[in-house]
N, C-alpha and C positions, 0 to 999 in steps of 0.2 A: 504686446497684444492690445488691440483697441478695446477700451472699456469705458463705460460711462454710467452714472447714476441718473435716473430720470423719474418723473412722477406721471402716473397714468391719468390721461384726460378722458378718454372714451373711445368709441369705435365709430367708423364711418365707412360708407361704400362709395364715396365720391372720388375715388382714385381709379383711373383707367390705365391698364397695363399696356405695354407696347403692342400686344396682340389685339387690342381693342376691347378686351373683356374687363368689365367693372369688377373690382376685387375688394373684399373686406379688409380694412386696415385699422389697426389700433394706433391711436395718436398718443404720443408721449411728449411731455414737456421737460426738456433737458437744459437747465440753467448751467452756466459755466462752473466746472468743478476744479478742485485743486489736488495735485499730487502731494499727499501729506507725508508719505514715508516710502522709502525704497529698501526692501529686504533682500539681502544677498545670501548666496550659498555659504560663503566663507564666514559671515558674521552671524546669520540667523539660522543656517541649516537648510534654507530653501530660498528660491527666488520668488518674490512677490512685489506687487505694487499696491499701495493703499491710497484710496481716493476719498476726498471729503466733499460734501455737498450741502448747500443751504447755510443758514446762519442761525445762531441761537445763543442763549446764555450758557457759558461753558463752566464746568467744574474746574477747580484748580489743577487736578492731575491732567485733565484733557487739555487745558490751556497750556500747560507745560509741554505736553506732547506735540502740540501744534505750533509751538514757538518758532521752530526752524522754518516752517512753511509759511508763517504769517497768515494762516487761514483762520477763519472763525466758524468752521464747519462743525456741526454737532452730529452729523450723520456720516459714518465712515464705513467703507466697504473695502475688502481686500481681495485681490485677484492674483492667483499664482500664474507665473509665466516661466517659459523655458530659459530665457536669457534677458538681461537688462540692456536696453538700448542706451547709447551714449547720450541721447537727447532727453532721457527720462531723469530729470533732476527734481529734488524736493522744492515745491513752491511753483512749479510750472502749471499753467492753466490748461484745462481740458474742456473742449467745446463740442457741440454737435457735429461740426464739420470734420471730425476725425473719421466719420463714417461716410460712405458713398452709396448712392442708389445701386442696388444689386448685391451689396455685401450680405454674406450669410452670417447670422448672429444667433446666439442663444440668450434667452431672457429668463431671469430668475426673480421670483417674487413670492410673497406669502399669500396663500389663497384666502378667500372669504371664510370667516369663522361662522359656523352654523350652530354652535352650541352643542348641548348634549342631545344625541340622537339615538334612536333605537336601532335594532338590527335590520328592520325592514327598510328604513331610509338609508342607513349607513352601509349595509352590505347586500341590499336587494333580496332579503329573505322573503319567503312566501308566508302569508298568514295562515292560521289554522282554520278549520271549518267553523262556520257559525251555527252549525246544527248538532244535534245528538250530544248534549251534555257539554257543550263548549264553555258554558258558564261565563261567557263574555271575555274570556282570556284569549282572544284570537290573535293578538299581536305580541304575546309573550314569547320568549326565546324557546322555551321547552327544556328538555333534558340537556345538560351541558357536561355532566360528570362521566366518569368511567371507573370500572373496578380496578384497573391498573392504568397509570401509576398513582391513583388515588389523589390526584390534584389536577388543577386545570393547566393544560399545557400552555406555554408562552406563545402568544400570537393567535390565540383563539378568537374567532370573530364574535364579538359581543357588542353590547351597547357601550357608547363612550363619546368622547369629544370628536366632533366632525369638522373638518376644515382647519384653518389657521395653521397650516404647515407650509414649509418652503418647497416650491415646485420649480423645476427648470424645464423649459420648452426649447428644444433644439431644432435647428434647421429652418429658422425663420429668415425672411428676406427683408432688407431695407427697401421700402417702396417710395419713400418721400423724405426729403431733407430740406428744411428751411433754417439755414444757419443763423440768419439775422434774428429770428424769433425763437430759436432753440427748439424747433419742432422736429420730431422724428416720427415717421410712419412705418409701422412694422406689419407685414402681412399676417393675417390670421389673428387669433385671440391671444391675449397675454393674461397670465394668472393675476388674481387679486382684484380688489374693488377700485373704484375711481379714487383718485388722489393717493393711491398706494404707491410705494416706492418700488422701482424696477431696476435691476442691475442688467445692463446690456453688455455682452461680451462678444467680441469678434471671433469668428472661427476661421482657421487657416484653410 
């Protein structure tokens, strides 16, 4: 399976499709990555490929893990696959040219963190009336309890942390490839802030 780790640069609409329509594209910067580990069904219980990206100071356990691939990657991502191709060996390099224009991919990234949010912002609740004894508590949740089962059910929509969760967007198309500069353009929006890490996976 085609997979690559990239970093989000931003969006542009300067890409024109074959039909002549200008389309919105998210630009990703994909530096060469390294295949750091191959997991097999016989040894690990499932088939997967682990990729490393970027460079940084490594801890001793991580340095020992990457010794076979001779990589200096601090960022690792694992992708499950149906079978392992013969060309997939530890230490092989992965670049942006593994994708082609028109390929269908799914992109996974962590969304922007928005901090602690109330129910109006987080779940689109309505506020209470500002008249007739509201006492200014117009954005509070209101009653959340019940006589039975005498506790708050799991999954109740309440105030809490908003954003900063992993999201996968499927069915995106590769609109632009610049293998020399490691640039990949994906149609539509990609989750996460600028400079955020994005995992691109090919779809059969």
